[in-house]
N, C-alpha and C positions, 0 to 999 in steps of 0.2 A: 250530521250537518248536510244541508242540501248542496248538491254539486255546484249550483250557481254561486253560492257563497265561498265554497272551497276554492273555486277556480278564478275568482274575481281578480286575483293579482297577476294573472298571466300577461305576458308582454307580446308585442307585435312579433309575428314570425313563428310563434308557437302554435300548436294545434291540439285540438281535443278530438279524440275518437270515442264514439259512443254507440252502444247498441241502440236500436230504434226505441225511442221513448218521447214523451212530451217534453222532457228536459232539453232536447235538441233545439226546439223552437225558442225557448227562453235563453238558452246559452248563446244562440246566434244573435239574438237581440242585444244581449249584454256584451258579448265579446267581439263580434264582427267589427263594430266601429273602432275597436282598439287594434285591429289587424290580426286577431286570433281566428284561425280557421276552425270551424266546428264541422266534423265530418261523421256521418253515420256509417256504421259497418254492418254488413249483412249477418244475420243470425245463422250460423251453420245449421244445416238440416239435421245433423245428428245431435244437436242440443235440444231439439223439440221432443217432448214426450208424446206418447199416444193420446194423452188427455188434452193436448193443445189443439183446439178446434181450428179448422182451416180459416174460419172467420177471424179468430184471434190473430193468426199469422198474417193475414192480409191487412188487418187493422194496424198492426205494429209496423208493417212495411210502409204504410202511408207516411210514417215519420222518417223514412229513409231517403225521401226525395230531396231534390235540390231546393234551396230556399226560394220562396216566392217573392 
């Protein structure tokens, strides 16, 4: 089940921590008006494999920024 559906019942004051992904954008739209904070967390460097291109890493970090 998508995170957006699973987390729809959260209440004001709760928060969601997420690795960088496109879900952060939709979760903020759905949950922020209800007072739920959606916060990205940094992917630890030792989680990346040698196959993860620097372009992929920087692309995902784009989702770590503050809401616009």
